[in-house]
C-alpha positions in Angstrom: 7.1 -7.9 16.5 7.4 -7.4 13.6 5.9 -4.0 13.6 8.7 -2.7 15.0 11.0 -4.0 12.5 12.1 -1.3 10.2 11.6 -3.7 7.0 7.9 -4.1 7.7 7.4 -0.3 7.9 6.4 0.4 4.2 6.7 4.8 5.0 9.9 5.3 6.0 12.1 6.9 4.1 15.8 6.5 4.2 18.7 8.8 2.2 21.7 6.4 2.1 25.1 8.7 0.9 28.4 8.6 0.8 31.2 10.9 0.1 34.3 10.5 -1.3 37.4 13.0 0.0 41.0 14.0 -0.6 42.4 12.3 2.4 41.0 10.4 5.5 42.1 13.7 7.9 38.4 14.3 9.2 39.0 17.9 10.4 40.9 19.8 7.8 38.9 21.8 5.3 42.1 20.5 2.7 40.3 17.1 2.8 37.8 18.4 0.6 35.0 16.1 -0.9 35.1 16.0 -3.7 31.8 13.7 -4.8 28.5 13.3 -2.6 26.1 10.7 -3.8 23.1 10.2 -2.6 19.7 8.1 -2.9 16.6 7.9 -0.8 14.3 5.3 -1.0 10.3 4.5 0.7 9.0 1.1 0.1 11.5 0.0 -2.2 11.0 2.7 -4.2 13.9 5.6 -5.1 12.3 9.0 -4.5 15.2 10.7 -5.8 18.9 10.5 -6.1 21.8 12.7 -7.0 25.9 11.8 -7.9 27.9 15.3 -7.5 30.9 16.1 -8.2 32.0 19.1 -6.2 33.7 22.0 -7.6 36.4 23.4 -5.5 39.7 25.8 -5.8 43.0 24.3 -5.0 41.9 20.2 -4.7 44.8 18.3 -3.7 43.7 14.4 -3.8 46.8 12.2 -2.9 47.9 9.6 -4.6 46.1 7.0 -2.5 42.7 8.5 -2.5 42.6 9.1 -6.6 44.0 5.1 -6.6 41.2 3.4 -4.0 38.6 6.3 -5.6 39.3 6.4 -9.3 39.6 10.1 -9.1 41.4 11.7 -12.4 41.8 15.4 -12.7 41.0 16.2 -16.3 37.4 14.1 -15.4 36.8 15.5 -12.1 37.3 19.0 -14.3 34.9 17.9 -16.9 32.2 17.0 -14.3 32.4 19.1 -11.6 29.9 21.6 -10.2 28.4 23.8 -7.4 29.0 22.6 -3.8 26.3 24.8 -2.6 23.2 23.9 -4.6 24.6 19.7 -3.9 24.1 20.6 0.0 21.2 22.1 -0.3 19.6 19.4 -2.0 21.3 16.8 0.3 20.4 18.7 3.3 16.9 19.0 2.4 17.0 14.8 3.2 19.9 14.7 6.0 18.3 17.4 8.2 14.3 15.8 7.6 13.6 14.3 10.8 11.0 11.6 9.2 14.3 10.2 7.2 16.6 7.9 8.3 20.3 8.2 7.4 22.0 5.2 6.2 25.7 4.5 4.7 29.0 2.0 5.7 30.7 3.9 8.1 29.0 6.7 8.7 29.7 7.7 11.9 33.5 7.2 11.6 33.9 9.1 8.9 31.0 11.0 6.4 29.1 12.9 9.0 32.4 14.0 9.9 33.3 14.8 5.9 29.3 16.6 5.5 30.9 19.4 8.1 34.0 19.7 6.2 31.5 20.2 3.1 29.2 22.9 6.4 32.4 24.5 6.7 33.9 25.3 3.3 30.7 26.9 2.7 30.9 29.1 5.6 28.1 27.4 7.6 28.6 26.1 11.4 28.8 22.9 12.2 25.9 20.7 12.7 25.9 16.8 13.9 22.2 17.7 15.2 20.5 14.8 12.6 22.4 11.5 13.7 20.1 10.1 16.1 18.6 8.9 12.7 21.9 7.2 11.4 22.2 4.1 11.0 25.6 2.9 10.6 25.3 -0.6 8.1 29.6 -1.0 9.5 28.1 -0.9 13.1 25.7 -3.4 12.1 27.6 -5.9 10.3 30.2 -5.6 13.4 27.1 -6.7 15.6 25.9 -9.4 13.8 29.0 -11.0 13.0 29.7 -10.7 17.1 26.1 -11.3 18.5 26.6 -8.2 20.1 22.5 -7.3 20.8 21.3 -4.2 21.3 20.8 -3.2 25.1 16.9 -2.7 25.4 17.9 0.3 28.0 20.3 1.7 25.1 20.0 4.2 22.7 20.9 3.5 18.9 23.6 6.1 18.8 25.2 5.0 21.8 25.7 1.5 20.9 26.7 2.2 17.4 29.5 4.4 18.7 30.1 1.3 20.9 30.5 -0.8 17.9 32.6 1.9 15.7 35.7 1.0 18.1 34.6 -2.7 18.9 37.9 -4.7 17.0 37.9 -8.7 17.0 40.7 -10.6 15.6 39.3 -12.2 11.9 36.6 -9.2 12.1 35.5 -8.1 9.0 33.0 -6.3 8.2 34.2 -3.8 4.8 31.5 -3.2 2.4 33.0 -5.1 0.0 33.2 -8.1 2.8 28.9 -7.5 3.5 27.6 -8.0 0.1 30.3 -10.9 -0.4 28.8 -12.4 2.6 25.1 -11.4 1.8 25.4 -12.7 -2.0 25.0 -9.0 -3.0 26.2 -7.1 -5.7 28.6 -4.0 -5.4 27.9 -2.0 -8.1 30.9 0.9 -8.5 30.4 3.3 -10.5 33.7 4.4 -12.0 34.3 8.7 -12.2 33.6 9.3 -15.7 30.0 8.1 -15.2 30.0 9.9 -11.9 28.0 13.6 -13.4 26.4 16.2 -10.9 22.6 14.8 -11.7 19.3 14.2 -9.9 16.1 12.2 -10.8 
């Protein structure tokens, strides 16, 4: 049975990714993604990683978003780089069907921000990769509430049901998950984040 579990598949590749944005609007191109970070892993080895600060004209980060993410305009102006190169690098993994896409609240936020990134560059929306998404927010909710994946259901539908699942006292934030599993949450301040690849 363990052969069917992802954690035992040493050949499986994963891209973990996260966007930082101007606000929480999931449809407006005024909510520009100003940071895109990702890391590609296979068998506990880092294959690639990048932390891009995305250059846009007229960037307007809301005060709350700036406070939460540590955004500052002087640091942004110093580190910003080409959003086209960043998207091309990222999508090499995002649209690779052999790579699973992982992150916290991807289905509720980042997949929409990715398409805002595309729209800002004159590209059409493309959600064709979402069947390969593993949203750790959904997994955390399922574990905490003992909700098992139905055998006759696909993973994406099951995750979308969990995304909207609410229960009194249910805490499934990334910070809470790290606390629950005794993991360190490394938060890199924006001044240390530069457009780079390894």
